[in-house]
C-alpha positions as CSV (number, residue, x, y, z in Angstrom):
1,M,48.2,-71.2,-125.7
2,L,47.4,-72.0,-128.3
3,T,47.0,-69.2,-131.2
4,V,45.5,-69.2,-134.1
5,T,46.0,-66.3,-136.3
6,S,44.5,-65.3,-139.7
7,L,44.5,-68.6,-141.2
8,S,43.4,-69.3,-145.0
9,R,43.4,-71.8,-146.8
10,S,41.7,-72.8,-150.5
11,F,41.7,-76.7,-152.1
12,G,41.7,-75.7,-155.8
13,D,39.2,-72.5,-156.4
14,H,37.4,-73.2,-153.3
15,R,38.4,-71.1,-150.0
16,V,37.8,-73.2,-147.2
17,L,38.8,-71.0,-144.7
18,D,39.6,-67.2,-144.7
19,D,41.5,-65.5,-141.9
20,V,40.5,-67.5,-139.2
21,S,41.7,-66.3,-135.5
22,F,40.9,-67.5,-132.6
23,T,43.4,-68.6,-129.3
24,V,42.7,-71.6,-127.0
25,R,43.5,-70.4,-123.1
26,P,45.1,-73.2,-120.4
27,G,43.4,-75.2,-118.7
28,R,40.3,-74.5,-120.5
29,M,37.3,-76.8,-122.8
30,T,36.8,-74.4,-125.9
31,G,33.9,-76.0,-128.3
32,F,34.4,-75.5,-131.6
33,L,30.9,-75.2,-133.7
34,G,30.2,-74.6,-137.0
35,A,27.8,-77.2,-139.9
36,N,29.2,-79.6,-141.9
37,G,31.4,-77.7,-144.5
38,S,31.9,-74.9,-142.6
39,G,36.0,-75.4,-141.4
40,K,36.8,-77.2,-138.2
41,T,38.0,-79.6,-139.5
42,T,40.1,-78.3,-142.1
43,T,41.3,-75.8,-139.3
44,M,42.1,-78.8,-136.6
45,R,44.1,-80.1,-139.4
46,I,46.2,-77.5,-140.3
47,I,46.9,-77.3,-135.9
48,L,48.4,-80.6,-136.0
49,G,50.2,-80.1,-139.3
50,V,48.0,-82.8,-141.0
51,L,47.6,-79.9,-143.7
52,A,49.2,-76.9,-144.8
53,A,48.0,-72.7,-143.9
54,H,47.8,-71.2,-147.4
55,G,48.2,-68.0,-145.0
56,G,48.4,-67.6,-141.8
57,T,50.1,-69.0,-138.3
58,V,49.6,-71.3,-135.7
59,S,51.6,-70.0,-132.4
60,W,52.0,-72.5,-129.0
61,H,52.6,-70.0,-126.2
62,G,53.6,-66.7,-128.5
63,R,56.0,-68.2,-131.2
64,E,55.3,-70.5,-134.4
65,M,54.7,-74.1,-133.9
66,T,57.8,-76.7,-134.2
67,P,56.6,-80.0,-135.6
68,A,58.4,-81.3,-132.1
69,Q,55.6,-79.4,-130.0
70,R,52.7,-80.9,-132.6
71,R,53.8,-84.6,-131.9
72,R,53.0,-83.7,-127.9
73,F,49.1,-82.6,-128.7
74,G,46.5,-85.1,-128.7
75,Y,44.5,-86.2,-132.0
76,M,41.5,-87.2,-132.3
77,P,39.9,-87.3,-135.9
78,E,36.5,-88.0,-136.0
79,E,37.0,-91.1,-138.6
80,R,37.9,-94.1,-136.3
81,G,41.4,-93.9,-136.8
82,L,42.4,-97.1,-135.0
83,Y,42.9,-100.5,-136.3
84,P,39.9,-103.1,-136.3
85,K,42.1,-106.3,-135.9
86,M,44.4,-104.8,-133.5
87,K,43.6,-105.8,-129.5
88,V,42.5,-102.6,-127.3
89,A,45.3,-101.9,-124.9
90,E,48.2,-103.6,-127.3
91,Q,46.5,-100.9,-129.8
92,I,47.0,-97.8,-127.1
93,R,49.8,-99.1,-126.0
94,W,51.7,-99.1,-128.9
95,M,50.3,-95.5,-129.4
96,G,51.5,-94.5,-126.9
97,R,55.2,-96.4,-127.9
98,L,55.1,-94.0,-131.2
99,H,54.7,-91.0,-128.8
100,G,58.2,-92.0,-126.9
101,L,57.0,-93.5,-124.3
102,D,59.0,-96.7,-123.0
103,D,57.1,-99.7,-122.8
104,V,56.5,-99.5,-118.9
105,T,55.2,-96.4,-118.8
106,A,53.0,-96.9,-122.1
107,R,51.5,-99.9,-120.6
108,A,50.7,-98.2,-117.0
109,A,49.1,-95.8,-119.1
110,T,47.4,-97.9,-120.7
111,R,45.6,-99.4,-117.6
112,R,44.9,-95.8,-116.4
113,L,43.1,-95.3,-118.9
114,L,41.2,-98.1,-119.5
115,D,40.5,-98.0,-116.3
116,R,39.2,-94.6,-116.1
117,L,36.9,-95.0,-119.1
118,E,35.7,-98.4,-117.9
119,L,36.7,-100.8,-120.5
120,T,40.0,-103.0,-118.6
121,D,37.4,-105.8,-119.4
122,R,37.8,-105.1,-123.2
123,A,41.3,-104.9,-123.2
124,G,42.0,-108.2,-124.7
125,D,39.4,-107.6,-127.4
126,R,39.6,-106.2,-130.8
127,L,38.7,-102.9,-131.9
128,E,36.6,-104.3,-134.0
129,E,34.7,-106.1,-131.4
130,L,33.6,-103.8,-129.3
131,S,30.4,-101.6,-129.9
132,L,30.9,-98.5,-131.4
133,G,30.6,-95.9,-128.7
134,N,33.4,-98.4,-126.7
135,Q,35.6,-97.8,-130.2
136,Q,35.0,-94.3,-130.0
137,R,36.0,-94.8,-125.8
138,A,39.5,-96.6,-127.0
139,Q,39.7,-93.7,-129.6
140,V,40.3,-91.2,-126.5
141,A,42.3,-93.1,-125.0
142,A,44.6,-93.5,-128.0
143,A,43.9,-89.7,-128.0
144,L,45.6,-89.4,-124.0
145,V,47.8,-92.0,-123.3
146,H,50.9,-89.9,-124.0
147,D,50.1,-87.3,-121.3
148,P,49.5,-84.5,-123.8
149,M,49.8,-81.1,-123.7
150,M,47.2,-80.0,-125.8
151,L,43.9,-82.2,-126.6
152,V,42.7,-81.9,-130.2
153,L,39.4,-83.7,-131.0
154,D,37.2,-84.0,-133.8
155,E,33.2,-84.7,-132.7
156,P,34.0,-87.1,-129.3
157,F,30.8,-87.7,-128.3
158,S,29.6,-89.1,-131.4
159,G,28.4,-92.2,-130.5
160,L,28.4,-92.6,-127.5
161,D,25.0,-93.3,-124.7
162,P,24.6,-90.7,-122.0
163,L,27.0,-93.4,-119.5
164,A,29.7,-93.4,-121.8
165,V,29.4,-89.2,-123.1
166,D,29.1,-88.4,-118.5
167,I,32.9,-90.7,-118.1
168,V,34.8,-89.2,-121.0
169,L,33.3,-85.7,-120.0
170,D,35.0,-86.4,-116.2
171,V,38.0,-87.3,-117.8
172,L,38.2,-84.7,-120.5
173,R,37.2,-81.5,-117.0
174,E,40.1,-83.5,-115.6
175,R,42.9,-83.0,-118.5
176,A,41.4,-79.2,-118.0
177,A,41.5,-78.6,-114.7
178,A,45.3,-79.9,-115.1
179,G,45.6,-76.7,-117.0
180,V,45.2,-78.9,-120.7
181,P,43.9,-76.6,-123.7
182,V,41.0,-78.3,-125.0
183,L,39.9,-77.9,-128.0
184,F,36.7,-80.0,-130.1
185,S,34.3,-79.8,-131.9
186,S,30.5,-81.4,-131.7
187,H,27.1,-81.4,-133.2
188,Q,25.5,-81.6,-129.8
189,L,25.2,-78.4,-128.7
190,S,23.7,-79.4,-124.8
191,L,27.4,-80.7,-124.3
192,V,29.0,-78.3,-125.2
193,E,26.9,-75.7,-123.6
194,R,27.1,-78.2,-120.8
195,L,31.1,-78.2,-120.4
196,C,32.9,-75.4,-122.6
197,D,34.6,-72.5,-121.0
198,D,34.5,-70.7,-124.3
199,V,33.1,-71.1,-127.5
200,V,33.8,-70.6,-131.5
201,I,31.2,-70.6,-134.2
202,I,33.1,-70.9,-137.9
203,S,30.4,-70.3,-140.9
204,G,31.5,-70.5,-144.4
205,G,35.2,-70.9,-143.8
206,S,35.4,-67.5,-141.5
207,I,34.8,-67.2,-137.6
208,S,31.8,-65.8,-137.2
209,A,31.4,-65.7,-133.3
210,S,33.7,-66.3,-130.7
211,G,34.5,-65.5,-126.9
212,T,33.3,-67.2,-123.2
213,R,30.1,-68.7,-123.0
214,E,28.7,-65.5,-121.0
215,E,30.0,-62.9,-123.0
216,L,28.4,-64.9,-126.5
217,R,24.9,-64.6,-124.5
218,A,25.6,-61.1,-123.8
219,R,26.0,-60.0,-127.2
220,Y,23.3,-62.3,-129.5
221,G,20.5,-62.7,-126.8
222,T,17.8,-60.6,-127.5
223,T,15.9,-58.9,-124.1
224,R,13.8,-61.9,-123.1
225,F,11.2,-62.2,-119.6
226,E,10.1,-65.1,-117.9
227,L,6.7,-64.7,-115.5
228,V,5.2,-67.3,-113.7
229,V,2.2,-66.1,-112.1
230,G,-0.2,-67.8,-109.6
231,A,-2.7,-68.7,-112.6
232,D,-3.3,-68.5,-116.2
233,A,-1.1,-66.1,-118.0
234,G,-3.3,-65.8,-121.1
235,W,-4.1,-62.6,-120.4
236,V,-0.7,-61.8,-121.2
237,R,-1.7,-61.8,-125.1
238,D,-3.7,-59.4,-124.7
239,E,-0.8,-56.9,-123.4
240,P,0.1,-54.0,-125.7
241,G,4.0,-53.8,-126.1
242,I,5.1,-57.4,-125.8
243,R,6.2,-59.8,-128.1
244,V,5.1,-63.4,-126.6
245,L,6.6,-65.9,-127.7
246,S,5.0,-68.5,-125.2
247,V,1.9,-69.8,-123.0
248,D,1.8,-72.6,-121.0
249,G,-0.1,-72.1,-118.4
250,P,0.8,-69.9,-115.4
251,R,4.2,-69.5,-117.4
252,A,4.6,-66.7,-120.0
253,V,7.8,-65.7,-122.3
254,F,7.2,-62.3,-123.8
255,E,9.7,-60.3,-125.4
256,P,9.2,-56.7,-125.5
257,V,9.0,-54.0,-128.7
258,E,11.4,-51.6,-129.0
259,G,10.6,-48.7,-127.2
260,A,7.8,-50.2,-126.0
261,G,9.4,-49.5,-121.8
262,G,10.2,-53.3,-121.3
263,G,8.7,-56.2,-119.3
264,R,7.9,-53.6,-116.9
265,R,4.6,-52.7,-116.8
266,V,3.2,-56.5,-117.9
267,L,5.3,-57.6,-114.1
268,E,3.3,-54.2,-112.8
269,T,-0.2,-55.4,-114.3
270,A,0.9,-59.2,-113.2
271,L,0.9,-57.5,-109.6
272,R,-2.4,-55.9,-109.9
273,R,-3.9,-59.1,-110.6
274,G,-2.6,-61.4,-108.2
275,E,0.3,-63.6,-107.0
276,V,4.0,-63.3,-109.2
277,R,5.8,-65.9,-108.4
278,G,9.2,-65.8,-111.0
279,F,10.2,-62.8,-112.7
280,V,13.2,-63.0,-114.7
281,P,15.5,-62.7,-117.9
282,V,15.5,-65.4,-120.3
283,V,19.2,-66.5,-120.7
284,P,19.6,-67.5,-124.6
285,S,21.2,-71.0,-125.3
286,L,24.0,-72.2,-127.3
287,E,21.6,-73.5,-129.6
288,E,20.0,-69.8,-130.3
289,I,23.3,-68.9,-129.6
290,F,24.6,-70.8,-132.9
291,K,21.3,-70.3,-135.5
292,E,22.1,-66.8,-135.0
293,A,25.8,-66.5,-135.2
294,V,25.4,-68.7,-138.8
């Protein structure tokens, strides 16, 4: 388990990180969310040892992280860091050798990853000859080639088409299922919602929310209800004690006004008026939680 405790970092007079703490648990996908300039990349670079913290610690299974342990991490920076003139397979194999693999092992791992990421037919091409999406897949392969004990990925889905997103998602899920902790940032909140077990939200250099998806939904979700009736639901607009959020034909979404008795009265009215096909609480999306948290 990776534990980040009270990290702080400044650039000149600007404090970029202030008391940042969270954990990334084995076998779980943790989404690291925040607006541009919120401190995500700085935090990741401190975890990897690329930057030094001005305060706080990064520990691995309860002990302060060592350089040897960091070398066993897989890191994918937001800016593509591979060499454009090198051939794809040659470059990934070379990255494996840098992480201590012998040549036979590095070649075998490269072949497996290129096949898994559907890049085998581009193995002999120079990186600069690939589309941006295929370059991103090659970058993912470079982060995975040495079978890392943890993954730290900064915007791994950037530039990927929907098919490529699914391929990369499957690869990352396989690593998590094998017990590898995975920390990744993304602005694509719908993907984070599909993929993540845990979520950490950073705003202005401080953690504003963290927990499982279910915990965050319970903490930040307002009480909303969706009513589906057998006819037009426009009558809901005239009901007292609620705030109507949307009406679309037979479907209405509303939230009770505080102290107004919840949604029971609306349901009772709907039953008196005719058929009720559905009445359920509305689970907030990760995008709604993110907006409220920051």
